[in-house]
N, CA, C, O and CB atoms as a CASP TS submission, in Angstrom:
PFRMAT TS
TARGET T0000
AUTHOR 0000-0000-0000
METHOD Language model
MODEL 1
PARENT N/A
ATOM      1  N   MET     1      34.778 -12.134  32.245  1.00  0.00           N
ATOM      2  CA  MET     1      34.306 -12.076  30.879  1.00  0.00           C
ATOM      3  C   MET     1      35.296 -11.251  30.056  1.00  0.00           C
ATOM      4  O   MET     1      35.828 -10.244  30.523  1.00  0.00           O
ATOM      5  CB  MET     1      32.873 -11.475  30.808  1.00  0.00           C
ATOM      6  N   SER     2      35.523 -11.690  28.853  1.00  0.00           N
ATOM      7  CA  SER     2      36.515 -10.985  28.046  1.00  0.00           C
ATOM      8  C   SER     2      35.954  -9.656  27.546  1.00  0.00           C
ATOM      9  O   SER     2      34.742  -9.461  27.459  1.00  0.00           O
ATOM     10  CB  SER     2      36.961 -11.855  26.860  1.00  0.00           C
ATOM     11  N   TYR     3      36.846  -8.781  27.231  1.00  0.00           N
ATOM     12  CA  TYR     3      36.523  -7.433  26.762  1.00  0.00           C
ATOM     13  C   TYR     3      35.708  -7.496  25.470  1.00  0.00           C
ATOM     14  O   TYR     3      34.738  -6.751  25.326  1.00  0.00           O
ATOM     15  CB  TYR     3      37.811  -6.613  26.542  1.00  0.00           C
ATOM     16  N   LEU     4      36.074  -8.357  24.538  1.00  0.00           N
ATOM     17  CA  LEU     4      35.381  -8.478  23.257  1.00  0.00           C
ATOM     18  C   LEU     4      33.959  -8.998  23.440  1.00  0.00           C
ATOM     19  O   LEU     4      33.038  -8.523  22.776  1.00  0.00           O
ATOM     20  CB  LEU     4      36.159  -9.400  22.321  1.00  0.00           C
ATOM     21  N   LEU     5      33.772  -9.960  24.323  1.00  0.00           N
ATOM     22  CA  LEU     5      32.447 -10.513  24.568  1.00  0.00           C
ATOM     23  C   LEU     5      31.510  -9.461  25.147  1.00  0.00           C
ATOM     24  O   LEU     5      30.329  -9.430  24.801  1.00  0.00           O
ATOM     25  CB  LEU     5      32.537 -11.708  25.508  1.00  0.00           C
ATOM     26  N   ARG     6      32.017  -8.606  26.018  1.00  0.00           N
ATOM     27  CA  ARG     6      31.199  -7.515  26.572  1.00  0.00           C
ATOM     28  C   ARG     6      30.707  -6.597  25.464  1.00  0.00           C
ATOM     29  O   ARG     6      29.539  -6.209  25.459  1.00  0.00           O
ATOM     30  CB  ARG     6      32.002  -6.704  27.612  1.00  0.00           C
ATOM     31  N   TRP     7      31.570  -6.247  24.536  1.00  0.00           N
ATOM     32  CA  TRP     7      31.176  -5.362  23.430  1.00  0.00           C
ATOM     33  C   TRP     7      30.149  -6.031  22.515  1.00  0.00           C
ATOM     34  O   TRP     7      29.228  -5.370  22.035  1.00  0.00           O
ATOM     35  CB  TRP     7      32.411  -4.950  22.614  1.00  0.00           C
ATOM     36  N   VAL     8      30.293  -7.300  22.275  1.00  0.00           N
ATOM     37  CA  VAL     8      29.325  -8.032  21.450  1.00  0.00           C
ATOM     38  C   VAL     8      27.958  -8.013  22.121  1.00  0.00           C
ATOM     39  O   VAL     8      26.948  -7.794  21.452  1.00  0.00           O
ATOM     40  CB  VAL     8      29.792  -9.494  21.213  1.00  0.00           C
ATOM     41  N   ILE     9      27.909  -8.238  23.431  1.00  0.00           N
ATOM     42  CA  ILE     9      26.645  -8.227  24.166  1.00  0.00           C
ATOM     43  C   ILE     9      26.025  -6.833  24.143  1.00  0.00           C
ATOM     44  O   ILE     9      24.822  -6.698  23.920  1.00  0.00           O
ATOM     45  CB  ILE     9      26.859  -8.693  25.620  1.00  0.00           C
ATOM     46  N   VAL    10      26.819  -5.810  24.368  1.00  0.00           N
ATOM     47  CA  VAL    10      26.315  -4.429  24.350  1.00  0.00           C
ATOM     48  C   VAL    10      25.753  -4.075  22.973  1.00  0.00           C
ATOM     49  O   VAL    10      24.676  -3.488  22.870  1.00  0.00           O
ATOM     50  CB  VAL    10      27.436  -3.437  24.736  1.00  0.00           C
ATOM     51  N   LEU    11      26.472  -4.429  21.935  1.00  0.00           N
ATOM     52  CA  LEU    11      26.003  -4.142  20.587  1.00  0.00           C
ATOM     53  C   LEU    11      24.725  -4.907  20.258  1.00  0.00           C
ATOM     54  O   LEU    11      23.841  -4.372  19.588  1.00  0.00           O
ATOM     55  CB  LEU    11      27.085  -4.480  19.576  1.00  0.00           C
ATOM     56  N   ALA    12      24.617  -6.141  20.715  1.00  0.00           N
ATOM     57  CA  ALA    12      23.413  -6.924  20.480  1.00  0.00           C
ATOM     58  C   ALA    12      22.206  -6.301  21.186  1.00  0.00           C
ATOM     59  O   ALA    12      21.119  -6.232  20.612  1.00  0.00           O
ATOM     60  CB  ALA    12      23.617  -8.367  20.951  1.00  0.00           C
ATOM     61  N   VAL    13      22.391  -5.857  22.408  1.00  0.00           N
ATOM     62  CA  VAL    13      21.307  -5.219  23.153  1.00  0.00           C
ATOM     63  C   VAL    13      20.884  -3.920  22.472  1.00  0.00           C
ATOM     64  O   VAL    13      19.689  -3.647  22.355  1.00  0.00           O
ATOM     65  CB  VAL    13      21.736  -4.945  24.609  1.00  0.00           C
ATOM     66  N   VAL    14      21.834  -3.128  22.030  1.00  0.00           N
ATOM     67  CA  VAL    14      21.516  -1.877  21.338  1.00  0.00           C
ATOM     68  C   VAL    14      20.777  -2.164  20.037  1.00  0.00           C
ATOM     69  O   VAL    14      19.810  -1.472  19.718  1.00  0.00           O
ATOM     70  CB  VAL    14      22.799  -1.068  21.056  1.00  0.00           C
ATOM     71  N   TRP    15      21.203  -3.153  19.290  1.00  0.00           N
ATOM     72  CA  TRP    15      20.555  -3.503  18.027  1.00  0.00           C
ATOM     73  C   TRP    15      19.117  -3.966  18.253  1.00  0.00           C
ATOM     74  O   TRP    15      18.214  -3.564  17.519  1.00  0.00           O
ATOM     75  CB  TRP    15      21.352  -4.597  17.306  1.00  0.00           C
ATOM     76  N   ILE    16      18.900  -4.807  19.260  1.00  0.00           N
ATOM     77  CA  ILE    16      17.553  -5.289  19.574  1.00  0.00           C
ATOM     78  C   ILE    16      16.661  -4.130  20.010  1.00  0.00           C
ATOM     79  O   ILE    16      15.504  -4.050  19.597  1.00  0.00           O
ATOM     80  CB  ILE    16      17.605  -6.368  20.677  1.00  0.00           C
ATOM     81  N   ALA    17      17.187  -3.238  20.838  1.00  0.00           N
ATOM     82  CA  ALA    17      16.409  -2.087  21.290  1.00  0.00           C
ATOM     83  C   ALA    17      16.033  -1.193  20.107  1.00  0.00           C
ATOM     84  O   ALA    17      14.908  -0.697  20.038  1.00  0.00           O
ATOM     85  CB  ALA    17      17.199  -1.282  22.340  1.00  0.00           C
ATOM     86  N   PHE    18      16.954  -0.988  19.190  1.00  0.00           N
ATOM     87  CA  PHE    18      16.677  -0.163  18.011  1.00  0.00           C
ATOM     88  C   PHE    18      15.582  -0.797  17.158  1.00  0.00           C
ATOM     89  O   PHE    18      14.669  -0.103  16.711  1.00  0.00           O
ATOM     90  CB  PHE    18      17.958   0.033  17.173  1.00  0.00           C
ATOM     91  N   ARG    19      15.662  -2.110  16.927  1.00  0.00           N
ATOM     92  CA  ARG    19      14.648  -2.797  16.112  1.00  0.00           C
ATOM     93  C   ARG    19      13.269  -2.714  16.765  1.00  0.00           C
ATOM     94  O   ARG    19      12.274  -2.492  16.075  1.00  0.00           O
ATOM     95  CB  ARG    19      15.040  -4.272  15.898  1.00  0.00           C
ATOM     96  N   LEU    20      13.201  -2.888  18.070  1.00  0.00           N
ATOM     97  CA  LEU    20      11.928  -2.786  18.775  1.00  0.00           C
ATOM     98  C   LEU    20      11.366  -1.369  18.696  1.00  0.00           C
ATOM     99  O   LEU    20      10.165  -1.188  18.491  1.00  0.00           O
ATOM    100  CB  LEU    20      12.095  -3.203  20.237  1.00  0.00           C
ATOM    101  N   TRP    21      12.221  -0.371  18.855  1.00  0.00           N
ATOM    102  CA  TRP    21      11.782   1.024  18.765  1.00  0.00           C
ATOM    103  C   TRP    21      11.273   1.335  17.363  1.00  0.00           C
ATOM    104  O   TRP    21      10.228   1.966  17.208  1.00  0.00           O
ATOM    105  CB  TRP    21      12.930   1.980  19.137  1.00  0.00           C
ATOM    106  N   ARG    22      12.001   0.898  16.349  1.00  0.00           N
ATOM    107  CA  ARG    22      11.603   1.162  14.969  1.00  0.00           C
ATOM    108  C   ARG    22      10.283   0.474  14.637  1.00  0.00           C
ATOM    109  O   ARG    22       9.439   1.051  13.953  1.00  0.00           O
ATOM    110  CB  ARG    22      12.695   0.700  14.001  1.00  0.00           C
ATOM    111  N   SER    23      10.102  -0.730  15.107  1.00  0.00           N
ATOM    112  CA  SER    23       8.858  -1.460  14.887  1.00  0.00           C
ATOM    113  C   SER    23       7.685  -0.746  15.564  1.00  0.00           C
ATOM    114  O   SER    23       6.603  -0.653  14.986  1.00  0.00           O
ATOM    115  CB  SER    23       8.982  -2.902  15.413  1.00  0.00           C
ATOM    116  N   ALA    24       7.889  -0.252  16.756  1.00  0.00           N
ATOM    117  CA  ALA    24       6.826   0.434  17.489  1.00  0.00           C
ATOM    118  C   ALA    24       6.460   1.754  16.824  1.00  0.00           C
ATOM    119  O   ALA    24       5.281   2.103  16.769  1.00  0.00           O
ATOM    120  CB  ALA    24       7.249   0.678  18.936  1.00  0.00           C
ATOM    121  N   THR    25       7.435   2.492  16.322  1.00  0.00           N
ATOM    122  CA  THR    25       7.129   3.778  15.691  1.00  0.00           C
ATOM    123  C   THR    25       6.456   3.582  14.344  1.00  0.00           C
ATOM    124  O   THR    25       5.617   4.400  13.966  1.00  0.00           O
ATOM    125  CB  THR    25       8.400   4.607  15.523  1.00  0.00           C
ATOM    126  N   ARG    26       6.786   2.542  13.610  1.00  0.00           N
ATOM    127  CA  ARG    26       6.114   2.274  12.333  1.00  0.00           C
ATOM    128  C   ARG    26       4.657   1.922  12.558  1.00  0.00           C
ATOM    129  O   ARG    26       3.794   2.381  11.809  1.00  0.00           O
ATOM    130  CB  ARG    26       6.818   1.138  11.575  1.00  0.00           C
ATOM    131  N   ARG    27       4.365   1.131  13.556  1.00  0.00           N
ATOM    132  CA  ARG    27       2.997   0.735  13.847  1.00  0.00           C
ATOM    133  C   ARG    27       2.159   1.946  14.224  1.00  0.00           C
ATOM    134  O   ARG    27       1.011   2.055  13.791  1.00  0.00           O
ATOM    135  CB  ARG    27       2.965  -0.303  14.967  1.00  0.00           C
ATOM    136  N   SER    28       2.703   2.854  15.017  1.00  0.00           N
ATOM    137  CA  SER    28       1.923   4.007  15.454  1.00  0.00           C
ATOM    138  C   SER    28       1.650   4.964  14.293  1.00  0.00           C
ATOM    139  O   SER    28       0.591   5.591  14.261  1.00  0.00           O
ATOM    140  CB  SER    28       2.651   4.741  16.583  1.00  0.00           C
ATOM    141  N   VAL    29       2.566   5.092  13.352  1.00  0.00           N
ATOM    142  CA  VAL    29       2.337   5.945  12.190  1.00  0.00           C
ATOM    143  C   VAL    29       1.221   5.367  11.337  1.00  0.00           C
ATOM    144  O   VAL    29       0.365   6.113  10.862  1.00  0.00           O
ATOM    145  CB  VAL    29       3.625   6.102  11.359  1.00  0.00           C
ATOM    146  N   THR    30       1.209   4.065  11.132  1.00  0.00           N
ATOM    147  CA  THR    30       0.167   3.423  10.345  1.00  0.00           C
ATOM    148  C   THR    30      -1.192   3.595  11.022  1.00  0.00           C
ATOM    149  O   THR    30      -2.185   3.858  10.343  1.00  0.00           O
ATOM    150  CB  THR    30       0.483   1.931  10.145  1.00  0.00           C
ATOM    151  N   ASP    31      -1.254   3.454  12.338  1.00  0.00           N
ATOM    152  CA  ASP    31      -2.509   3.601  13.058  1.00  0.00           C
ATOM    153  C   ASP    31      -3.057   5.018  12.960  1.00  0.00           C
ATOM    154  O   ASP    31      -4.271   5.202  12.878  1.00  0.00           O
ATOM    155  CB  ASP    31      -2.322   3.220  14.511  1.00  0.00           C
ATOM    156  N   ARG    32      -2.186   6.018  12.965  1.00  0.00           N
ATOM    157  CA  ARG    32      -2.637   7.403  12.876  1.00  0.00           C
ATOM    158  C   ARG    32      -3.209   7.729  11.510  1.00  0.00           C
ATOM    159  O   ARG    32      -4.138   8.530  11.406  1.00  0.00           O
ATOM    160  CB  ARG    32      -1.499   8.343  13.189  1.00  0.00           C
ATOM    161  N   LYS    33      -2.675   7.127  10.467  1.00  0.00           N
ATOM    162  CA  LYS    33      -3.154   7.415   9.123  1.00  0.00           C
ATOM    163  C   LYS    33      -4.522   6.809   8.865  1.00  0.00           C
ATOM    164  O   LYS    33      -5.262   7.290   8.007  1.00  0.00           O
ATOM    165  CB  LYS    33      -2.170   6.907   8.100  1.00  0.00           C
ATOM    166  N   GLY    34      -4.859   5.774   9.588  1.00  0.00           N
ATOM    167  CA  GLY    34      -6.132   5.109   9.364  1.00  0.00           C
ATOM    168  C   GLY    34      -6.005   4.081   8.260  1.00  0.00           C
ATOM    169  O   GLY    34      -4.923   3.556   8.001  1.00  0.00           O
ATOM    170  N   SER    35      -7.106   3.805   7.624  1.00  0.00           N
ATOM    171  CA  SER    35      -7.148   2.777   6.602  1.00  0.00           C
ATOM    172  C   SER    35      -6.387   3.212   5.357  1.00  0.00           C
ATOM    173  O   SER    35      -6.460   4.372   4.950  1.00  0.00           O
ATOM    174  CB  SER    35      -8.589   2.442   6.249  1.00  0.00           C
ATOM    175  N   THR    36      -5.664   2.285   4.762  1.00  0.00           N
ATOM    176  CA  THR    36      -4.925   2.591   3.542  1.00  0.00           C
ATOM    177  C   THR    36      -5.562   1.919   2.332  1.00  0.00           C
ATOM    178  O   THR    36      -4.963   1.889   1.258  1.00  0.00           O
ATOM    179  CB  THR    36      -3.468   2.154   3.680  1.00  0.00           C
ATOM    180  N   THR    37      -6.773   1.376   2.493  1.00  0.00           N
ATOM    181  CA  THR    37      -7.422   0.723   1.371  1.00  0.00           C
ATOM    182  C   THR    37      -8.000   1.761   0.424  1.00  0.00           C
ATOM    183  O   THR    37      -8.433   2.833   0.847  1.00  0.00           O
ATOM    184  CB  THR    37      -8.518  -0.230   1.860  1.00  0.00           C
ATOM    185  N   VAL    38      -8.000   1.435  -0.845  1.00  0.00           N
ATOM    186  CA  VAL    38      -8.507   2.333  -1.875  1.00  0.00           C
ATOM    187  C   VAL    38      -9.642   1.608  -2.591  1.00  0.00           C
ATOM    188  O   VAL    38      -9.483   0.454  -2.989  1.00  0.00           O
ATOM    189  CB  VAL    38      -7.371   2.765  -2.882  1.00  0.00           C
ATOM    190  N   PRO    39     -10.792   2.274  -2.760  1.00  0.00           N
ATOM    191  CA  PRO    39     -11.880   1.605  -3.470  1.00  0.00           C
ATOM    192  C   PRO    39     -11.524   1.387  -4.942  1.00  0.00           C
ATOM    193  O   PRO    39     -10.977   2.271  -5.601  1.00  0.00           O
ATOM    194  CB  PRO    39     -13.175   2.424  -3.356  1.00  0.00           C
ATOM    195  N   LEU    40     -11.845   0.192  -5.443  1.00  0.00           N
ATOM    196  CA  LEU    40     -11.569  -0.156  -6.827  1.00  0.00           C
ATOM    197  C   LEU    40     -12.873  -0.240  -7.606  1.00  0.00           C
ATOM    198  O   LEU    40     -13.915  -0.602  -7.059  1.00  0.00           O
ATOM    199  CB  LEU    40     -10.796  -1.485  -6.914  1.00  0.00           C
ATOM    200  N   VAL    41     -12.803   0.100  -8.898  1.00  0.00           N
ATOM    201  CA  VAL    41     -13.940  -0.050  -9.797  1.00  0.00           C
ATOM    202  C   VAL    41     -13.499  -0.884 -10.988  1.00  0.00           C
ATOM    203  O   VAL    41     -12.312  -0.945 -11.311  1.00  0.00           O
ATOM    204  CB  VAL    41     -14.491   1.336 -10.255  1.00  0.00           C
ATOM    205  N   ARG    42     -14.455  -1.521 -11.633  1.00  0.00           N
ATOM    206  CA  ARG    42     -14.156  -2.416 -12.754  1.00  0.00           C
ATOM    207  C   ARG    42     -14.374  -1.677 -14.064  1.00  0.00           C
ATOM    208  O   ARG    42     -15.396  -1.017 -14.253  1.00  0.00           O
ATOM    209  CB  ARG    42     -15.036  -3.695 -12.698  1.00  0.00           C
ATOM    210  N   CYS    43     -13.410  -1.791 -14.963  1.00  0.00           N
ATOM    211  CA  CYS    43     -13.520  -1.186 -16.289  1.00  0.00           C
ATOM    212  C   CYS    43     -14.636  -1.900 -17.050  1.00  0.00           C
ATOM    213  O   CYS    43     -14.653  -3.129 -17.115  1.00  0.00           O
ATOM    214  CB  CYS    43     -12.158  -1.270 -17.071  1.00  0.00           C
ATOM    215  N   ALA    44     -15.565  -1.139 -17.624  1.00  0.00           N
ATOM    216  CA  ALA    44     -16.696  -1.718 -18.350  1.00  0.00           C
ATOM    217  C   ALA    44     -16.252  -2.332 -19.674  1.00  0.00           C
ATOM    218  O   ALA    44     -16.997  -3.106 -20.274  1.00  0.00           O
ATOM    219  CB  ALA    44     -17.765  -0.653 -18.601  1.00  0.00           C
ATOM    220  N   HIS    45     -15.049  -1.998 -20.137  1.00  0.00           N
ATOM    221  CA  HIS    45     -14.566  -2.525 -21.411  1.00  0.00           C
ATOM    222  C   HIS    45     -13.738  -3.801 -21.247  1.00  0.00           C
ATOM    223  O   HIS    45     -14.008  -4.807 -21.902  1.00  0.00           O
ATOM    224  CB  HIS    45     -13.742  -1.473 -22.119  1.00  0.00           C
ATOM    225  N   CYS    46     -12.730  -3.756 -20.372  1.00  0.00           N
ATOM    226  CA  CYS    46     -11.811  -4.892 -20.262  1.00  0.00           C
ATOM    227  C   CYS    46     -11.920  -5.661 -18.952  1.00  0.00           C
ATOM    228  O   CYS    46     -11.382  -6.763 -18.838  1.00  0.00           O
ATOM    229  CB  CYS    46     -10.413  -4.412 -20.425  1.00  0.00           C
ATOM    230  N   GLY    47     -12.602  -5.100 -17.970  1.00  0.00           N
ATOM    231  CA  GLY    47     -12.767  -5.797 -16.705  1.00  0.00           C
ATOM    232  C   GLY    47     -11.650  -5.590 -15.703  1.00  0.00           C
ATOM    233  O   GLY    47     -11.695  -6.145 -14.606  1.00  0.00           O
ATOM    234  N   THR    48     -10.649  -4.803 -16.059  1.00  0.00           N
ATOM    235  CA  THR    48      -9.544  -4.528 -15.147  1.00  0.00           C
ATOM    236  C   THR    48     -10.041  -3.669 -13.991  1.00  0.00           C
ATOM    237  O   THR    48     -10.848  -2.761 -14.190  1.00  0.00           O
ATOM    238  CB  THR    48      -8.377  -3.828 -15.887  1.00  0.00           C
ATOM    239  N   HIS    49      -9.564  -3.952 -12.793  1.00  0.00           N
ATOM    240  CA  HIS    49      -9.912  -3.141 -11.633  1.00  0.00           C
ATOM    241  C   HIS    49      -8.883  -2.028 -11.476  1.00  0.00           C
ATOM    242  O   HIS    49      -7.677  -2.272 -11.499  1.00  0.00           O
ATOM    243  CB  HIS    49      -9.988  -4.010 -10.346  1.00  0.00           C
ATOM    244  N   VAL    50      -9.374  -0.806 -11.316  1.00  0.00           N
ATOM    245  CA  VAL    50      -8.514   0.370 -11.154  1.00  0.00           C
ATOM    246  C   VAL    50      -9.005   1.168  -9.951  1.00  0.00           C
ATOM    247  O   VAL    50     -10.178   1.076  -9.588  1.00  0.00           O
ATOM    248  CB  VAL    50      -8.509   1.258 -12.450  1.00  0.00           C
ATOM    249  N   PRO    51      -8.119   1.953  -9.326  1.00  0.00           N
ATOM    250  CA  PRO    51      -8.557   2.810  -8.226  1.00  0.00           C
ATOM    251  C   PRO    51      -9.642   3.778  -8.711  1.00  0.00           C
ATOM    252  O   PRO    51      -9.550   4.327  -9.809  1.00  0.00           O
ATOM    253  CB  PRO    51      -7.356   3.593  -7.632  1.00  0.00           C
ATOM    254  N   ALA    52     -10.655   3.977  -7.891  1.00  0.00           N
ATOM    255  CA  ALA    52     -11.795   4.811  -8.278  1.00  0.00           C
ATOM    256  C   ALA    52     -11.367   6.237  -8.625  1.00  0.00           C
ATOM    257  O   ALA    52     -11.956   6.860  -9.509  1.00  0.00           O
ATOM    258  CB  ALA    52     -12.826   4.840  -7.154  1.00  0.00           C
ATOM    259  N   HIS    53     -10.358   6.754  -7.944  1.00  0.00           N
ATOM    260  CA  HIS    53      -9.938   8.128  -8.209  1.00  0.00           C
ATOM    261  C   HIS    53      -9.179   8.268  -9.526  1.00  0.00           C
ATOM    262  O   HIS    53      -8.998   9.386 -10.008  1.00  0.00           O
ATOM    263  CB  HIS    53      -9.078   8.628  -7.074  1.00  0.00           C
ATOM    264  N   GLU    54      -8.730   7.155 -10.121  1.00  0.00           N
ATOM    265  CA  GLU    54      -8.026   7.197 -11.399  1.00  0.00           C
ATOM    266  C   GLU    54      -8.929   6.824 -12.572  1.00  0.00           C
ATOM    267  O   GLU    54      -8.560   7.048 -13.725  1.00  0.00           O
ATOM    268  CB  GLU    54      -6.832   6.269 -11.361  1.00  0.00           C
ATOM    269  N   ALA    55     -10.087   6.267 -12.302  1.00  0.00           N
ATOM    270  CA  ALA    55     -10.972   5.777 -13.360  1.00  0.00           C
ATOM    271  C   ALA    55     -11.688   6.934 -14.049  1.00  0.00           C
ATOM    272  O   ALA    55     -11.933   7.980 -13.448  1.00  0.00           O
ATOM    273  CB  ALA    55     -11.997   4.787 -12.788  1.00  0.00           C
ATOM    274  N   LEU    56     -12.012   6.726 -15.303  1.00  0.00           N
ATOM    275  CA  LEU    56     -12.811   7.674 -16.071  1.00  0.00           C
ATOM    276  C   LEU    56     -14.246   7.169 -16.055  1.00  0.00           C
ATOM    277  O   LEU    56     -14.480   5.963 -16.132  1.00  0.00           O
ATOM    278  CB  LEU    56     -12.272   7.836 -17.544  1.00  0.00           C
ATOM    279  N   GLU    57     -15.207   8.081 -15.957  1.00  0.00           N
ATOM    280  CA  GLU    57     -16.591   7.669 -15.828  1.00  0.00           C
ATOM    281  C   GLU    57     -17.463   8.304 -16.903  1.00  0.00           C
ATOM    282  O   GLU    57     -17.311   9.476 -17.246  1.00  0.00           O
ATOM    283  CB  GLU    57     -17.116   8.025 -14.452  1.00  0.00           C
ATOM    284  N   ARG    58     -18.375   7.498 -17.421  1.00  0.00           N
ATOM    285  CA  ARG    58     -19.371   8.003 -18.367  1.00  0.00           C
ATOM    286  C   ARG    58     -20.636   7.165 -18.189  1.00  0.00           C
ATOM    287  O   ARG    58     -20.602   5.937 -18.264  1.00  0.00           O
ATOM    288  CB  ARG    58     -18.844   7.942 -19.858  1.00  0.00           C
ATOM    289  N   GLY    59     -21.725   7.842 -17.957  1.00  0.00           N
ATOM    290  CA  GLY    59     -23.008   7.163 -17.825  1.00  0.00           C
ATOM    291  C   GLY    59     -23.060   6.145 -16.708  1.00  0.00           C
ATOM    292  O   GLY    59     -23.721   5.116 -16.846  1.00  0.00           O
ATOM    293  N   GLY    60     -22.385   6.403 -15.614  1.00  0.00           N
ATOM    294  CA  GLY    60     -22.392   5.486 -14.482  1.00  0.00           C
ATOM    295  C   GLY    60     -21.467   4.295 -14.643  1.00  0.00           C
ATOM    296  O   GLY    60     -21.403   3.440 -13.760  1.00  0.00           O
ATOM    297  N   GLN    61     -20.747   4.225 -15.760  1.00  0.00           N
ATOM    298  CA  GLN    61     -19.792   3.139 -15.974  1.00  0.00           C
ATOM    299  C   GLN    61     -18.382   3.696 -15.859  1.00  0.00           C
ATOM    300  O   GLN    61     -18.131   4.862 -16.162  1.00  0.00           O
ATOM    301  CB  GLN    61     -20.009   2.460 -17.360  1.00  0.00           C
ATOM    302  N   HIS    62     -17.471   2.844 -15.419  1.00  0.00           N
ATOM    303  CA  HIS    62     -16.082   3.249 -15.210  1.00  0.00           C
ATOM    304  C   HIS    62     -15.185   2.602 -16.260  1.00  0.00           C
ATOM    305  O   HIS    62     -15.435   1.488 -16.722  1.00  0.00           O
ATOM    306  CB  HIS    62     -15.608   2.869 -13.789  1.00  0.00           C
ATOM    307  N   PHE    63     -14.125   3.341 -16.623  1.00  0.00           N
ATOM    308  CA  PHE    63     -13.177   2.859 -17.624  1.00  0.00           C
ATOM    309  C   PHE    63     -11.764   3.126 -17.126  1.00  0.00           C
ATOM    310  O   PHE    63     -11.515   4.080 -16.389  1.00  0.00           O
ATOM    311  CB  PHE    63     -13.418   3.540 -19.005  1.00  0.00           C
ATOM    312  N   CYS    64     -10.835   2.253 -17.551  1.00  0.00           N
ATOM    313  CA  CYS    64      -9.458   2.350 -17.072  1.00  0.00           C
ATOM    314  C   CYS    64      -8.615   3.313 -17.906  1.00  0.00           C
ATOM    315  O   CYS    64      -7.581   3.786 -17.433  1.00  0.00           O
ATOM    316  CB  CYS    64      -8.817   0.981 -17.074  1.00  0.00           C
ATOM    317  N   SER    65      -9.035   3.611 -19.135  1.00  0.00           N
ATOM    318  CA  SER    65      -8.236   4.499 -19.985  1.00  0.00           C
ATOM    319  C   SER    65      -9.150   5.262 -20.926  1.00  0.00           C
ATOM    320  O   SER    65     -10.330   4.944 -21.071  1.00  0.00           O
ATOM    321  CB  SER    65      -7.179   3.700 -20.788  1.00  0.00           C
ATOM    322  N   LEU    66      -8.581   6.273 -21.561  1.00  0.00           N
ATOM    323  CA  LEU    66      -9.333   7.076 -22.522  1.00  0.00           C
ATOM    324  C   LEU    66      -9.734   6.239 -23.732  1.00  0.00           C
ATOM    325  O   LEU    66     -10.820   6.424 -24.281  1.00  0.00           O
ATOM    326  CB  LEU    66      -8.509   8.292 -22.968  1.00  0.00           C
ATOM    327  N   GLU    67      -8.869   5.325 -24.149  1.00  0.00           N
ATOM    328  CA  GLU    67      -9.193   4.436 -25.276  1.00  0.00           C
ATOM    329  C   GLU    67     -10.432   3.603 -24.975  1.00  0.00           C
ATOM    330  O   GLU    67     -11.319   3.470 -25.818  1.00  0.00           O
ATOM    331  CB  GLU    67      -8.004   3.511 -25.595  1.00  0.00           C
ATOM    332  N   HIS    68     -10.489   3.050 -23.785  1.00  0.00           N
ATOM    333  CA  HIS    68     -11.633   2.227 -23.425  1.00  0.00           C
ATOM    334  C   HIS    68     -12.885   3.080 -23.209  1.00  0.00           C
ATOM    335  O   HIS    68     -13.999   2.622 -23.465  1.00  0.00           O
ATOM    336  CB  HIS    68     -11.322   1.417 -22.167  1.00  0.00           C
ATOM    337  N   LEU    69     -12.709   4.302 -22.745  1.00  0.00           N
ATOM    338  CA  LEU    69     -13.846   5.203 -22.616  1.00  0.00           C
ATOM    339  C   LEU    69     -14.449   5.500 -23.987  1.00  0.00           C
ATOM    340  O   LEU    69     -15.669   5.484 -24.153  1.00  0.00           O
ATOM    341  CB  LEU    69     -13.423   6.508 -21.921  1.00  0.00           C
ATOM    342  N   ASN    70     -13.593   5.769 -24.961  1.00  0.00           N
ATOM    343  CA  ASN    70     -14.063   6.061 -26.319  1.00  0.00           C
ATOM    344  C   ASN    70     -14.662   4.813 -26.988  1.00  0.00           C
ATOM    345  O   ASN    70     -15.608   4.923 -27.768  1.00  0.00           O
ATOM    346  CB  ASN    70     -12.906   6.611 -27.171  1.00  0.00           C
ATOM    347  N   ALA    71     -14.116   3.639 -26.688  1.00  0.00           N
ATOM    348  CA  ALA    71     -14.628   2.408 -27.279  1.00  0.00           C
ATOM    349  C   ALA    71     -15.961   1.996 -26.662  1.00  0.00           C
ATOM    350  O   ALA    71     -16.759   1.317 -27.307  1.00  0.00           O
ATOM    351  CB  ALA    71     -13.613   1.288 -27.115  1.00  0.00           C
ATOM    352  N   GLY    72     -16.202   2.396 -25.437  1.00  0.00           N
ATOM    353  CA  GLY    72     -17.443   2.060 -24.773  1.00  0.00           C
ATOM    354  C   GLY    72     -17.389   0.683 -24.129  1.00  0.00           C
ATOM    355  O   GLY    72     -16.378  -0.015 -24.205  1.00  0.00           O
ATOM    356  N   PRO    73     -18.495   0.304 -23.494  1.00  0.00           N
ATOM    357  CA  PRO    73     -18.513  -1.010 -22.827  1.00  0.00           C
ATOM    358  C   PRO    73     -18.476  -2.142 -23.848  1.00  0.00           C
ATOM    359  O   PRO    73     -19.011  -2.036 -24.952  1.00  0.00           O
ATOM    360  CB  PRO    73     -19.764  -1.148 -21.938  1.00  0.00           C
ATOM    361  N   ARG    74     -17.842  -3.200 -23.452  1.00  0.00           N
ATOM    362  CA  ARG    74     -17.728  -4.367 -24.326  1.00  0.00           C
ATOM    363  C   ARG    74     -19.044  -5.119 -24.336  1.00  0.00           C
ATOM    364  O   ARG    74     -19.617  -5.390 -23.281  1.00  0.00           O
ATOM    365  CB  ARG    74     -16.575  -5.295 -23.874  1.00  0.00           C
ATOM    366  N   ALA    75     -19.520  -5.453 -25.513  1.00  0.00           N
ATOM    367  CA  ALA    75     -20.750  -6.229 -25.654  1.00  0.00           C
ATOM    368  C   ALA    75     -20.451  -7.689 -25.380  1.00  0.00           C
ATOM    369  O   ALA    75     -19.563  -8.274 -26.001  1.00  0.00           O
ATOM    370  CB  ALA    75     -21.366  -6.051 -27.064  1.00  0.00           C
ATOM    371  N   GLU    76     -21.176  -8.270 -24.470  1.00  0.00           N
ATOM    372  CA  GLU    76     -20.928  -9.682 -24.131  1.00  0.00           C
ATOM    373  C   GLU    76     -22.057 -10.543 -24.569  1.00  0.00           C
ATOM    374  O   GLU    76     -22.022 -11.757 -24.368  1.00  0.00           O
ATOM    375  CB  GLU    76     -20.707  -9.858 -22.649  1.00  0.00           C
TER
END
């Protein structure tokens, strides 16, 4: 086998091993963190869904911005 072909094979094996290792470590980090889903609430004015921790609340209703909070729920 030629010298160059040996180096190509070695580099390919190292690259594959690195990709497998990186894939395995990413999966384990995600599993340790648990769920990454964030609860969403619907703006009572425009209907846009926003993360619950970012929403403004008044009277049990959620709003996406201060403008919509001041305007109140949209009459339908």
